[in-house]
PDB file of N, CA, C and O in Angstrom:
ATOM      1  N   MET A   1       0.738  -1.124   0.018  1.00  0.00           N
ATOM      2  CA  MET A   1      -0.068   0.023   0.042  1.00  0.00           C
ATOM      3  C   MET A   1       0.850   1.233  -0.003  1.00  0.00           C
ATOM      4  O   MET A   1       1.914   1.207   0.616  1.00  0.00           O
ATOM      5  N   THR A   2       0.490   2.262  -0.694  1.00  0.00           N
ATOM      6  CA  THR A   2       1.164   3.439  -0.718  1.00  0.00           C
ATOM      7  C   THR A   2       0.043   4.660  -0.504  1.00  0.00           C
ATOM      8  O   THR A   2      -1.040   4.696  -1.088  1.00  0.00           O
ATOM      9  N   ALA A   3       0.465   5.527   0.332  1.00  0.00           N
ATOM     10  CA  ALA A   3      -0.513   6.626   0.559  1.00  0.00           C
ATOM     11  C   ALA A   3       0.149   8.025   0.810  1.00  0.00           C
ATOM     12  O   ALA A   3       1.365   8.096   0.982  1.00  0.00           O
ATOM     13  N   ASN A   4      -0.580   9.040   0.828  1.00  0.00           N
ATOM     14  CA  ASN A   4       0.129  10.320   1.218  1.00  0.00           C
ATOM     15  C   ASN A   4      -0.559  10.783   2.535  1.00  0.00           C
ATOM     16  O   ASN A   4      -1.772  10.646   2.693  1.00  0.00           O
ATOM     17  N   ARG A   5       0.219  11.312   3.434  1.00  0.00           N
ATOM     18  CA  ARG A   5      -0.334  11.509   4.773  1.00  0.00           C
ATOM     19  C   ARG A   5      -0.237  13.194   5.095  1.00  0.00           C
ATOM     20  O   ARG A   5       0.847  13.773   5.009  1.00  0.00           O
ATOM     21  N   PHE A   6      -1.194  13.736   5.383  1.00  0.00           N
ATOM     22  CA  PHE A   6      -1.281  15.039   5.723  1.00  0.00           C
ATOM     23  C   PHE A   6      -0.649  15.262   7.176  1.00  0.00           C
ATOM     24  O   PHE A   6      -1.123  14.677   8.151  1.00  0.00           O
ATOM     25  N   ARG A   7       0.348  16.057   7.272  1.00  0.00           N
ATOM     26  CA  ARG A   7       1.084  16.236   8.697  1.00  0.00           C
ATOM     27  C   ARG A   7       1.000  17.485   8.971  1.00  0.00           C
ATOM     28  O   ARG A   7       1.035  18.305   8.054  1.00  0.00           O
ATOM     29  N   LEU A   8       0.863  17.897  10.366  1.00  0.00           N
ATOM     30  CA  LEU A   8       1.139  19.095  10.966  1.00  0.00           C
ATOM     31  C   LEU A   8       2.263  18.848  12.097  1.00  0.00           C
ATOM     32  O   LEU A   8       2.151  18.020  13.001  1.00  0.00           O
ATOM     33  N   PHE A   9       3.312  19.665  11.904  1.00  0.00           N
ATOM     34  CA  PHE A   9       4.335  19.651  12.684  1.00  0.00           C
ATOM     35  C   PHE A   9       4.858  17.928  12.940  1.00  0.00           C
ATOM     36  O   PHE A   9       5.079  17.500  14.073  1.00  0.00           O
ATOM     37  N   PHE A  10       4.975  17.222  11.903  1.00  0.00           N
ATOM     38  CA  PHE A  10       5.472  15.936  11.941  1.00  0.00           C
ATOM     39  C   PHE A  10       4.259  14.888  12.546  1.00  0.00           C
ATOM     40  O   PHE A  10       4.500  13.688  12.684  1.00  0.00           O
ATOM     41  N   VAL A  11       3.256  15.334  12.807  1.00  0.00           N
ATOM     42  CA  VAL A  11       2.197  14.506  13.448  1.00  0.00           C
ATOM     43  C   VAL A  11       1.196  14.202  12.353  1.00  0.00           C
ATOM     44  O   VAL A  11       0.515  15.133  11.923  1.00  0.00           O
ATOM     45  N   PRO A  12       1.034  12.890  11.827  1.00  0.00           N
ATOM     46  CA  PRO A  12       0.165  12.729  10.857  1.00  0.00           C
ATOM     47  C   PRO A  12      -1.206  12.733  11.174  1.00  0.00           C
ATOM     48  O   PRO A  12      -1.609  11.973  12.055  1.00  0.00           O
ATOM     49  N   LEU A  13      -2.099  13.600  10.488  1.00  0.00           N
ATOM     50  CA  LEU A  13      -3.433  13.920  10.757  1.00  0.00           C
ATOM     51  C   LEU A  13      -4.524  12.986  10.082  1.00  0.00           C
ATOM     52  O   LEU A  13      -5.395  12.393  10.719  1.00  0.00           O
ATOM     53  N   PHE A  14      -4.350  12.933   8.621  1.00  0.00           N
ATOM     54  CA  PHE A  14      -5.053  11.849   8.030  1.00  0.00           C
ATOM     55  C   PHE A  14      -4.263  11.549   6.665  1.00  0.00           C
ATOM     56  O   PHE A  14      -3.385  12.235   6.141  1.00  0.00           O
ATOM     57  N   THR A  15      -4.742  10.500   6.293  1.00  0.00           N
ATOM     58  CA  THR A  15      -4.287   9.829   4.997  1.00  0.00           C
ATOM     59  C   THR A  15      -5.077  10.161   3.691  1.00  0.00           C
ATOM     60  O   THR A  15      -6.299  10.301   3.746  1.00  0.00           O
ATOM     61  N   ILE A  16      -4.447  10.279   2.613  1.00  0.00           N
ATOM     62  CA  ILE A  16      -5.282  10.573   1.407  1.00  0.00           C
ATOM     63  C   ILE A  16      -4.632   9.866   0.150  1.00  0.00           C
ATOM     64  O   ILE A  16      -3.415   9.683   0.126  1.00  0.00           O
ATOM     65  N   GLY A  17      -5.309   9.538  -0.715  1.00  0.00           N
ATOM     66  CA  GLY A  17      -4.669   8.837  -1.861  1.00  0.00           C
ATOM     67  C   GLY A  17      -3.994   7.496  -1.720  1.00  0.00           C
ATOM     68  O   GLY A  17      -2.882   7.237  -2.181  1.00  0.00           O
ATOM     69  N   LYS A  18      -4.881   6.540  -0.940  1.00  0.00           N
ATOM     70  CA  LYS A  18      -4.375   5.376  -0.808  1.00  0.00           C
ATOM     71  C   LYS A  18      -4.382   4.417  -2.017  1.00  0.00           C
ATOM     72  O   LYS A  18      -5.416   4.254  -2.665  1.00  0.00           O
ATOM     73  N   HIS A  19      -3.252   3.792  -2.319  1.00  0.00           N
ATOM     74  CA  HIS A  19      -3.192   2.762  -3.573  1.00  0.00           C
ATOM     75  C   HIS A  19      -2.650   1.497  -3.076  1.00  0.00           C
ATOM     76  O   HIS A  19      -1.712   1.475  -2.279  1.00  0.00           O
ATOM     77  N   TYR A  20      -3.237   0.405  -3.541  1.00  0.00           N
ATOM     78  CA  TYR A  20      -2.662  -0.966  -3.244  1.00  0.00           C
ATOM     79  C   TYR A  20      -2.045  -1.541  -4.477  1.00  0.00           C
ATOM     80  O   TYR A  20      -2.437  -1.289  -5.617  1.00  0.00           O
ATOM     81  N   ALA A  21      -1.052  -2.332  -4.170  1.00  0.00           N
ATOM     82  CA  ALA A  21      -0.182  -2.767  -5.395  1.00  0.00           C
ATOM     83  C   ALA A  21       0.305  -4.196  -4.861  1.00  0.00           C
ATOM     84  O   ALA A  21       0.485  -4.471  -3.675  1.00  0.00           O
ATOM     85  N   VAL A  22       0.496  -5.110  -6.020  1.00  0.00           N
ATOM     86  CA  VAL A  22       0.953  -6.401  -5.780  1.00  0.00           C
ATOM     87  C   VAL A  22       2.379  -6.468  -6.825  1.00  0.00           C
ATOM     88  O   VAL A  22       2.411  -5.895  -7.913  1.00  0.00           O
ATOM     89  N   ARG A  23       3.298  -7.118  -6.375  1.00  0.00           N
ATOM     90  CA  ARG A  23       4.495  -7.450  -7.280  1.00  0.00           C
ATOM     91  C   ARG A  23       4.631  -9.000  -7.511  1.00  0.00           C
ATOM     92  O   ARG A  23       4.662  -9.751  -6.537  1.00  0.00           O
ATOM     93  N   THR A  24       4.706  -9.444  -8.693  1.00  0.00           N
ATOM     94  CA  THR A  24       4.819 -10.779  -8.995  1.00  0.00           C
ATOM     95  C   THR A  24       6.331 -11.322  -8.635  1.00  0.00           C
ATOM     96  O   THR A  24       7.315 -10.608  -8.826  1.00  0.00           O
ATOM     97  N   THR A  25       6.410 -12.460  -8.173  1.00  0.00           N
ATOM     98  CA  THR A  25       7.724 -13.068  -7.930  1.00  0.00           C
ATOM     99  C   THR A  25       8.345 -13.657  -9.272  1.00  0.00           C
ATOM    100  O   THR A  25       9.574 -13.684  -9.332  1.00  0.00           O
ATOM    101  N   CYS A  26       7.707 -14.069 -10.213  1.00  0.00           N
ATOM    102  CA  CYS A  26       8.010 -14.537 -11.482  1.00  0.00           C
ATOM    103  C   CYS A  26       9.013 -13.643 -12.116  1.00  0.00           C
ATOM    104  O   CYS A  26      10.197 -13.924 -12.307  1.00  0.00           O
ATOM    105  N   CYS A  27       8.364 -12.453 -12.442  1.00  0.00           N
ATOM    106  CA  CYS A  27       9.236 -11.405 -13.381  1.00  0.00           C
ATOM    107  C   CYS A  27       9.199  -9.982 -12.632  1.00  0.00           C
ATOM    108  O   CYS A  27       9.393  -8.959 -13.289  1.00  0.00           O
ATOM    109  N   ASP A  28       8.977  -9.936 -11.410  1.00  0.00           N
ATOM    110  CA  ASP A  28       9.113  -8.754 -10.736  1.00  0.00           C
ATOM    111  C   ASP A  28       8.225  -7.622 -11.119  1.00  0.00           C
ATOM    112  O   ASP A  28       8.472  -6.471 -10.759  1.00  0.00           O
ATOM    113  N   THR A  29       7.223  -7.930 -11.824  1.00  0.00           N
ATOM    114  CA  THR A  29       6.319  -6.826 -12.345  1.00  0.00           C
ATOM    115  C   THR A  29       5.325  -6.213 -11.183  1.00  0.00           C
ATOM    116  O   THR A  29       4.818  -6.888 -10.287  1.00  0.00           O
ATOM    117  N   LEU A  30       5.167  -4.942 -11.357  1.00  0.00           N
ATOM    118  CA  LEU A  30       4.253  -4.202 -10.299  1.00  0.00           C
ATOM    119  C   LEU A  30       2.867  -3.935 -10.913  1.00  0.00           C
ATOM    120  O   LEU A  30       2.824  -3.305 -11.970  1.00  0.00           O
ATOM    121  N   TYR A  31       1.762  -4.354 -10.348  1.00  0.00           N
ATOM    122  CA  TYR A  31       0.477  -4.090 -10.739  1.00  0.00           C
ATOM    123  C   TYR A  31      -0.354  -3.234  -9.547  1.00  0.00           C
ATOM    124  O   TYR A  31      -0.164  -3.266  -8.331  1.00  0.00           O
ATOM    125  N   GLN A  32      -1.156  -2.601 -10.175  1.00  0.00           N
ATOM    126  CA  GLN A  32      -2.201  -1.887  -8.994  1.00  0.00           C
ATOM    127  C   GLN A  32      -3.363  -2.546  -8.899  1.00  0.00           C
ATOM    128  O   GLN A  32      -4.055  -2.904  -9.852  1.00  0.00           O
ATOM    129  N   LEU A  33      -3.612  -2.731  -7.633  1.00  0.00           N
ATOM    130  CA  LEU A  33      -4.683  -3.718  -7.280  1.00  0.00           C
ATOM    131  C   LEU A  33      -6.064  -2.862  -7.053  1.00  0.00           C
ATOM    132  O   LEU A  33      -5.910  -1.693  -6.698  1.00  0.00           O
ATOM    133  N   THR A  34      -7.285  -3.304  -7.214  1.00  0.00           N
ATOM    134  CA  THR A  34      -8.462  -2.630  -6.907  1.00  0.00           C
ATOM    135  C   THR A  34      -8.622  -2.352  -5.354  1.00  0.00           C
ATOM    136  O   THR A  34      -8.311  -3.194  -4.512  1.00  0.00           O
ATOM    137  N   PRO A  35      -9.130  -1.109  -5.045  1.00  0.00           N
ATOM    138  CA  PRO A  35      -9.210  -0.898  -3.707  1.00  0.00           C
ATOM    139  C   PRO A  35     -10.109  -1.913  -2.904  1.00  0.00           C
ATOM    140  O   PRO A  35      -9.897  -2.055  -1.700  1.00  0.00           O
ATOM    141  N   GLU A  36     -11.002  -2.549  -3.469  1.00  0.00           N
ATOM    142  CA  GLU A  36     -11.926  -3.539  -2.600  1.00  0.00           C
ATOM    143  C   GLU A  36     -10.916  -4.643  -2.155  1.00  0.00           C
ATOM    144  O   GLU A  36     -10.844  -5.033  -0.990  1.00  0.00           O
ATOM    145  N   LYS A  37     -10.249  -5.051  -3.031  1.00  0.00           N
ATOM    146  CA  LYS A  37      -9.370  -6.228  -2.813  1.00  0.00           C
ATOM    147  C   LYS A  37      -8.056  -6.025  -1.958  1.00  0.00           C
ATOM    148  O   LYS A  37      -7.503  -6.904  -1.297  1.00  0.00           O
ATOM    149  N   GLY A  38      -7.633  -4.635  -2.096  1.00  0.00           N
ATOM    150  CA  GLY A  38      -6.610  -4.175  -1.251  1.00  0.00           C
ATOM    151  C   GLY A  38      -6.942  -3.988   0.171  1.00  0.00           C
ATOM    152  O   GLY A  38      -6.140  -4.306   1.049  1.00  0.00           O
ATOM    153  N   ARG A  39      -8.321  -3.384   0.478  1.00  0.00           N
ATOM    154  CA  ARG A  39      -8.920  -3.293   1.713  1.00  0.00           C
ATOM    155  C   ARG A  39      -8.973  -4.802   2.432  1.00  0.00           C
ATOM    156  O   ARG A  39      -8.583  -5.093   3.563  1.00  0.00           O
ATOM    157  N   ALA A  40      -9.461  -5.504   1.616  1.00  0.00           N
ATOM    158  CA  ALA A  40      -9.706  -7.038   2.209  1.00  0.00           C
ATOM    159  C   ALA A  40      -8.454  -7.602   2.603  1.00  0.00           C
ATOM    160  O   ALA A  40      -8.408  -8.270   3.635  1.00  0.00           O
ATOM    161  N   ILE A  41      -7.344  -7.399   1.846  1.00  0.00           N
ATOM    162  CA  ILE A  41      -6.040  -8.204   2.311  1.00  0.00           C
ATOM    163  C   ILE A  41      -5.578  -7.166   3.467  1.00  0.00           C
ATOM    164  O   ILE A  41      -5.093  -7.749   4.437  1.00  0.00           O
ATOM    165  N   GLU A  42      -5.620  -5.902   3.564  1.00  0.00           N
ATOM    166  CA  GLU A  42      -5.325  -5.173   4.658  1.00  0.00           C
ATOM    167  C   GLU A  42      -5.941  -5.553   5.983  1.00  0.00           C
ATOM    168  O   GLU A  42      -5.343  -5.407   7.048  1.00  0.00           O
ATOM    169  N   LYS A  43      -7.143  -6.039   5.877  1.00  0.00           N
ATOM    170  CA  LYS A  43      -7.870  -6.537   6.962  1.00  0.00           C
ATOM    171  C   LYS A  43      -7.695  -7.986   7.368  1.00  0.00           C
ATOM    172  O   LYS A  43      -8.264  -8.480   8.342  1.00  0.00           O
ATOM    173  N   GLY A  44      -6.833  -8.667   6.522  1.00  0.00           N
ATOM    174  CA  GLY A  44      -6.392 -10.031   6.818  1.00  0.00           C
ATOM    175  C   GLY A  44      -7.258 -11.076   6.221  1.00  0.00           C
ATOM    176  O   GLY A  44      -7.101 -12.262   6.513  1.00  0.00           O
ATOM    177  N   GLN A  45      -8.156 -10.674   5.406  1.00  0.00           N
ATOM    178  CA  GLN A  45      -9.147 -11.588   4.895  1.00  0.00           C
ATOM    179  C   GLN A  45      -8.599 -12.336   3.773  1.00  0.00           C
ATOM    180  O   GLN A  45      -7.706 -11.845   3.082  1.00  0.00           O
ATOM    181  N   SER A  46      -9.146 -13.660   3.514  1.00  0.00           N
ATOM    182  CA  SER A  46      -8.457 -14.310   2.368  1.00  0.00           C
ATOM    183  C   SER A  46      -8.956 -13.936   1.129  1.00  0.00           C
ATOM    184  O   SER A  46     -10.178 -13.818   1.038  1.00  0.00           O
ATOM    185  N   VAL A  47      -8.114 -13.680  -0.052  1.00  0.00           N
ATOM    186  CA  VAL A  47      -8.560 -13.031  -1.179  1.00  0.00           C
ATOM    187  C   VAL A  47      -8.042 -13.593  -2.428  1.00  0.00           C
ATOM    188  O   VAL A  47      -6.837 -13.805  -2.561  1.00  0.00           O
ATOM    189  N   THR A  48      -8.970 -13.868  -3.434  1.00  0.00           N
ATOM    190  CA  THR A  48      -8.320 -14.404  -4.746  1.00  0.00           C
ATOM    191  C   THR A  48      -8.253 -13.177  -5.722  1.00  0.00           C
ATOM    192  O   THR A  48      -9.209 -12.445  -5.981  1.00  0.00           O
ATOM    193  N   ILE A  49      -7.114 -13.073  -6.173  1.00  0.00           N
ATOM    194  CA  ILE A  49      -6.892 -12.055  -7.102  1.00  0.00           C
ATOM    195  C   ILE A  49      -7.159 -12.423  -8.470  1.00  0.00           C
ATOM    196  O   ILE A  49      -6.591 -13.444  -8.858  1.00  0.00           O
ATOM    197  N   ALA A  50      -7.881 -11.827  -9.262  1.00  0.00           N
ATOM    198  CA  ALA A  50      -8.034 -12.161 -10.727  1.00  0.00           C
ATOM    199  C   ALA A  50      -7.470 -11.089 -11.609  1.00  0.00           C
ATOM    200  O   ALA A  50      -7.160  -9.946 -11.273  1.00  0.00           O
ATOM    201  N   GLU A  51      -7.389 -11.629 -12.763  1.00  0.00           N
ATOM    202  CA  GLU A  51      -6.635 -10.677 -13.933  1.00  0.00           C
ATOM    203  C   GLU A  51      -7.446  -9.244 -14.050  1.00  0.00           C
ATOM    204  O   GLU A  51      -6.831  -8.221 -14.349  1.00  0.00           O
ATOM    205  N   GLU A  52      -8.877  -9.235 -13.794  1.00  0.00           N
ATOM    206  CA  GLU A  52      -9.385  -7.867 -13.886  1.00  0.00           C
ATOM    207  C   GLU A  52      -9.276  -7.049 -12.918  1.00  0.00           C
ATOM    208  O   GLU A  52      -9.746  -5.917 -13.034  1.00  0.00           O
ATOM    209  N   ASP A  53      -8.584  -7.486 -11.672  1.00  0.00           N
ATOM    210  CA  ASP A  53      -8.521  -6.801 -10.525  1.00  0.00           C
ATOM    211  C   ASP A  53      -7.133  -6.029 -10.342  1.00  0.00           C
ATOM    212  O   ASP A  53      -6.803  -5.305  -9.403  1.00  0.00           O
ATOM    213  N   LEU A  54      -6.319  -6.415 -11.624  1.00  0.00           N
ATOM    214  CA  LEU A  54      -5.118  -5.713 -11.809  1.00  0.00           C
ATOM    215  C   LEU A  54      -4.926  -4.877 -12.802  1.00  0.00           C
ATOM    216  O   LEU A  54      -5.557  -5.096 -13.836  1.00  0.00           O
ATOM    217  N   THR A  55      -3.929  -3.605 -12.737  1.00  0.00           N
ATOM    218  CA  THR A  55      -3.668  -2.784 -13.709  1.00  0.00           C
ATOM    219  C   THR A  55      -2.134  -2.685 -13.822  1.00  0.00           C
ATOM    220  O   THR A  55      -1.492  -2.231 -12.875  1.00  0.00           O
ATOM    221  N   LEU A  56      -1.624  -3.031 -14.774  1.00  0.00           N
ATOM    222  CA  LEU A  56      -0.053  -2.943 -15.070  1.00  0.00           C
ATOM    223  C   LEU A  56       0.449  -1.531 -14.790  1.00  0.00           C
ATOM    224  O   LEU A  56      -0.074  -0.562 -15.340  1.00  0.00           O
ATOM    225  N   LYS A  57       1.385  -1.423 -14.001  1.00  0.00           N
ATOM    226  CA  LYS A  57       2.080  -0.197 -13.555  1.00  0.00           C
ATOM    227  C   LYS A  57       3.471  -0.114 -14.012  1.00  0.00           C
ATOM    228  O   LYS A  57       3.952   0.909 -14.501  1.00  0.00           O
ATOM    229  N   GLU A  58       4.133  -1.259 -13.836  1.00  0.00           N
ATOM    230  CA  GLU A  58       5.671  -1.268 -14.174  1.00  0.00           C
ATOM    231  C   GLU A  58       6.117  -2.682 -14.508  1.00  0.00           C
ATOM    232  O   GLU A  58       5.825  -3.635 -13.786  1.00  0.00           O
ATOM    233  N   LEU A  59       6.828  -2.790 -15.617  1.00  0.00           N
ATOM    234  CA  LEU A  59       7.406  -4.137 -15.902  1.00  0.00           C
ATOM    235  C   LEU A  59       8.647  -4.343 -15.094  1.00  0.00           C
ATOM    236  O   LEU A  59       9.450  -3.461 -14.790  1.00  0.00           O
ATOM    237  N   GLY A  60       8.713  -5.640 -14.775  1.00  0.00           N
ATOM    238  CA  GLY A  60       9.806  -5.894 -14.000  1.00  0.00           C
ATOM    239  C   GLY A  60      11.106  -6.225 -14.709  1.00  0.00           C
ATOM    240  O   GLY A  60      10.998  -6.508 -15.902  1.00  0.00           O
ATOM    241  N   VAL A  61      12.234  -6.234 -14.207  1.00  0.00           N
ATOM    242  CA  VAL A  61      13.546  -6.552 -14.708  1.00  0.00           C
ATOM    243  C   VAL A  61      13.464  -7.750 -15.615  1.00  0.00           C
ATOM    244  O   VAL A  61      13.977  -7.641 -16.728  1.00  0.00           O
ATOM    245  N   LYS A  62      12.879  -8.885 -15.275  1.00  0.00           N
ATOM    246  CA  LYS A  62      13.014 -10.018 -15.923  1.00  0.00           C
ATOM    247  C   LYS A  62      12.013  -9.912 -17.049  1.00  0.00           C
ATOM    248  O   LYS A  62      12.228 -10.584 -18.058  1.00  0.00           O
ATOM    249  N   ALA A  63      10.993  -9.179 -16.989  1.00  0.00           N
ATOM    250  CA  ALA A  63       9.909  -8.847 -18.214  1.00  0.00           C
ATOM    251  C   ALA A  63      10.642  -8.123 -19.338  1.00  0.00           C
ATOM    252  O   ALA A  63      10.338  -8.293 -20.519  1.00  0.00           O
ATOM    253  N   THR A  64      11.652  -7.281 -18.920  1.00  0.00           N
ATOM    254  CA  THR A  64      12.357  -6.453 -19.948  1.00  0.00           C
ATOM    255  C   THR A  64      13.702  -6.810 -20.475  1.00  0.00           C
ATOM    256  O   THR A  64      14.475  -6.076 -21.089  1.00  0.00           O
ATOM    257  N   THR A  65      13.866  -8.130 -20.116  1.00  0.00           N
ATOM    258  CA  THR A  65      15.195  -8.701 -20.859  1.00  0.00           C
ATOM    259  C   THR A  65      14.855 -10.118 -21.383  1.00  0.00           C
ATOM    260  O   THR A  65      13.844 -10.771 -21.127  1.00  0.00           O
ATOM    261  N   ARG A  66      15.769 -10.417 -22.069  1.00  0.00           N
ATOM    262  CA  ARG A  66      15.924 -11.893 -22.708  1.00  0.00           C
ATOM    263  C   ARG A  66      17.172 -12.266 -22.839  1.00  0.00           C
ATOM    264  O   ARG A  66      18.134 -11.500 -22.780  1.00  0.00           O
ATOM    265  N   GLN A  67      17.224 -13.641 -23.050  1.00  0.00           N
ATOM    266  CA  GLN A  67      18.711 -14.225 -23.068  1.00  0.00           C
ATOM    267  C   GLN A  67      19.094 -14.497 -24.569  1.00  0.00           C
ATOM    268  O   GLN A  67      18.283 -14.831 -25.433  1.00  0.00           O
ATOM    269  N   CYS A  68      20.366 -14.320 -24.749  1.00  0.00           N
ATOM    270  CA  CYS A  68      20.997 -14.633 -26.230  1.00  0.00           C
ATOM    271  C   CYS A  68      20.912 -16.170 -26.119  1.00  0.00           C
ATOM    272  O   CYS A  68      21.139 -16.729 -25.046  1.00  0.00           O
ATOM    273  N   ARG A  69      20.554 -16.910 -27.340  1.00  0.00           N
ATOM    274  CA  ARG A  69      20.462 -18.205 -27.545  1.00  0.00           C
ATOM    275  C   ARG A  69      21.789 -18.910 -27.721  1.00  0.00           C
ATOM    276  O   ARG A  69      21.916 -20.118 -27.523  1.00  0.00           O
ATOM    277  N   GLN A  70      22.777 -18.109 -28.102  1.00  0.00           N
ATOM    278  CA  GLN A  70      24.165 -18.578 -28.461  1.00  0.00           C
ATOM    279  C   GLN A  70      24.878 -18.568 -27.036  1.00  0.00           C
ATOM    280  O   GLN A  70      25.451 -19.566 -26.599  1.00  0.00           O
ATOM    281  N   CYS A  71      24.802 -17.440 -26.391  1.00  0.00           N
ATOM    282  CA  CYS A  71      25.948 -17.493 -25.155  1.00  0.00           C
ATOM    283  C   CYS A  71      25.049 -17.521 -23.843  1.00  0.00           C
ATOM    284  O   CYS A  71      25.603 -17.813 -22.784  1.00  0.00           O
ATOM    285  N   GLY A  72      23.783 -17.254 -23.859  1.00  0.00           N
ATOM    286  CA  GLY A  72      23.015 -17.031 -22.622  1.00  0.00           C
ATOM    287  C   GLY A  72      23.196 -15.820 -22.008  1.00  0.00           C
ATOM    288  O   GLY A  72      22.780 -15.747 -20.851  1.00  0.00           O
ATOM    289  N   HIS A  73      23.721 -14.829 -22.496  1.00  0.00           N
ATOM    290  CA  HIS A  73      23.870 -13.638 -21.847  1.00  0.00           C
ATOM    291  C   HIS A  73      22.525 -12.733 -21.651  1.00  0.00           C
ATOM    292  O   HIS A  73      21.690 -12.785 -22.554  1.00  0.00           O
ATOM    293  N   THR A  74      22.310 -12.025 -20.678  1.00  0.00           N
ATOM    294  CA  THR A  74      21.032 -11.285 -20.599  1.00  0.00           C
ATOM    295  C   THR A  74      21.148 -10.104 -21.468  1.00  0.00           C
ATOM    296  O   THR A  74      22.188  -9.446 -21.438  1.00  0.00           O
ATOM    297  N   GLN A  75      20.125  -9.760 -22.277  1.00  0.00           N
ATOM    298  CA  GLN A  75      20.026  -8.661 -23.101  1.00  0.00           C
ATOM    299  C   GLN A  75      18.897  -7.887 -22.854  1.00  0.00           C
ATOM    300  O   GLN A  75      17.902  -8.524 -22.509  1.00  0.00           O
ATOM    301  N   ALA A  76      18.784  -6.582 -22.949  1.00  0.00           N
ATOM    302  CA  ALA A  76      17.601  -5.694 -22.975  1.00  0.00           C
ATOM    303  C   ALA A  76      16.574  -6.208 -24.085  1.00  0.00           C
ATOM    304  O   ALA A  76      16.958  -6.811 -25.087  1.00  0.00           O
ATOM    305  N   ILE A  77      15.402  -5.954 -23.853  1.00  0.00           N
ATOM    306  CA  ILE A  77      14.305  -6.179 -24.887  1.00  0.00           C
ATOM    307  C   ILE A  77      14.521  -4.991 -25.967  1.00  0.00           C
ATOM    308  O   ILE A  77      14.634  -3.842 -25.540  1.00  0.00           O
ATOM    309  N   GLY A  78      14.572  -5.212 -27.163  1.00  0.00           N
ATOM    310  CA  GLY A  78      14.709  -4.220 -28.203  1.00  0.00           C
ATOM    311  C   GLY A  78      16.241  -4.172 -28.764  1.00  0.00           C
ATOM    312  O   GLY A  78      16.545  -3.517 -29.761  1.00  0.00           O
ATOM    313  N   SER A  79      17.067  -4.860 -28.087  1.00  0.00           N
ATOM    314  CA  SER A  79      18.525  -5.171 -28.774  1.00  0.00           C
ATOM    315  C   SER A  79      18.415  -6.034 -29.950  1.00  0.00           C
ATOM    316  O   SER A  79      17.626  -6.979 -29.988  1.00  0.00           O
ATOM    317  N   ASN A  80      19.180  -5.725 -30.889  1.00  0.00           N
ATOM    318  CA  ASN A  80      19.373  -6.469 -32.109  1.00  0.00           C
ATOM    319  C   ASN A  80      20.488  -7.398 -32.116  1.00  0.00           C
ATOM    320  O   ASN A  80      20.573  -8.288 -32.962  1.00  0.00           O
ATOM    321  N   PHE A  81      21.334  -7.222 -31.209  1.00  0.00           N
ATOM    322  CA  PHE A  81      22.634  -7.999 -31.391  1.00  0.00           C
ATOM    323  C   PHE A  81      23.087  -8.166 -29.860  1.00  0.00           C
ATOM    324  O   PHE A  81      22.886  -7.289 -29.020  1.00  0.00           O
ATOM    325  N   CYS A  82      23.729  -9.406 -29.586  1.00  0.00           N
ATOM    326  CA  CYS A  82      24.042  -9.642 -28.191  1.00  0.00           C
ATOM    327  C   CYS A  82      25.289  -8.824 -27.876  1.00  0.00           C
ATOM    328  O   CYS A  82      26.187  -8.789 -28.717  1.00  0.00           O
ATOM    329  N   SER A  83      25.403  -8.205 -26.797  1.00  0.00           N
ATOM    330  CA  SER A  83      26.517  -7.425 -26.459  1.00  0.00           C
ATOM    331  C   SER A  83      27.693  -8.320 -26.045  1.00  0.00           C
ATOM    332  O   SER A  83      28.799  -7.780 -26.015  1.00  0.00           O
ATOM    333  N   ASN A  84      27.603  -9.540 -25.743  1.00  0.00           N
ATOM    334  CA  ASN A  84      28.482 -10.448 -25.212  1.00  0.00           C
ATOM    335  C   ASN A  84      29.242 -11.155 -26.451  1.00  0.00           C
ATOM    336  O   ASN A  84      30.472 -11.189 -26.504  1.00  0.00           O
ATOM    337  N   CYS A  85      28.459 -11.682 -27.382  1.00  0.00           N
ATOM    338  CA  CYS A  85      28.978 -12.522 -28.450  1.00  0.00           C
ATOM    339  C   CYS A  85      28.876 -11.954 -29.873  1.00  0.00           C
ATOM    340  O   CYS A  85      29.480 -12.416 -30.841  1.00  0.00           O
ATOM    341  N   GLY A  86      28.060 -10.922 -29.892  1.00  0.00           N
ATOM    342  CA  GLY A  86      27.595 -10.350 -31.267  1.00  0.00           C
ATOM    343  C   GLY A  86      26.754 -10.979 -32.135  1.00  0.00           C
ATOM    344  O   GLY A  86      26.639 -10.478 -33.253  1.00  0.00           O
ATOM    345  N   GLN A  87      26.074 -12.076 -31.841  1.00  0.00           N
ATOM    346  CA  GLN A  87      25.148 -12.899 -32.512  1.00  0.00           C
ATOM    347  C   GLN A  87      23.956 -12.090 -32.632  1.00  0.00           C
ATOM    348  O   GLN A  87      23.659 -11.379 -31.672  1.00  0.00           O
ATOM    349  N   PRO A  88      23.193 -12.089 -33.715  1.00  0.00           N
ATOM    350  CA  PRO A  88      21.876 -11.467 -33.972  1.00  0.00           C
ATOM    351  C   PRO A  88      20.887 -12.164 -32.961  1.00  0.00           C
ATOM    352  O   PRO A  88      20.895 -13.377 -32.748  1.00  0.00           O
ATOM    353  N   LEU A  89      20.035 -11.260 -32.362  1.00  0.00           N
ATOM    354  CA  LEU A  89      18.916 -11.736 -31.567  1.00  0.00           C
ATOM    355  C   LEU A  89      17.735 -11.652 -32.362  1.00  0.00           C
ATOM    356  O   LEU A  89      17.459 -10.647 -33.017  1.00  0.00           O
ATOM    357  N   THR A  90      16.963 -12.775 -32.320  1.00  0.00           N
ATOM    358  CA  THR A  90      15.960 -13.013 -33.028  1.00  0.00           C
ATOM    359  C   THR A  90      14.495 -13.140 -32.032  1.00  0.00           C
ATOM    360  O   THR A  90      13.407 -13.372 -32.560  1.00  0.00           O
TER     361      THR A  90
END
């Protein structure tokens, strides 16, 4: 959860703009979660998250890279040639 807090002399008075997010373990991608599901998780309830409950916010490192088939070196998506061995990436 992320939120902004209104403070007066370092004392938090109230919270505004709460957003709930989840990060995948497979590719480290960040998704914004619907407020209803986020509040349920915050209360400790058992929740099933469906695809329609998520909005993509940031691609993870693994989702923005790929490996060279020749040498196995990790390359950024969009690279045309491997920076390690020089082979074309397809």
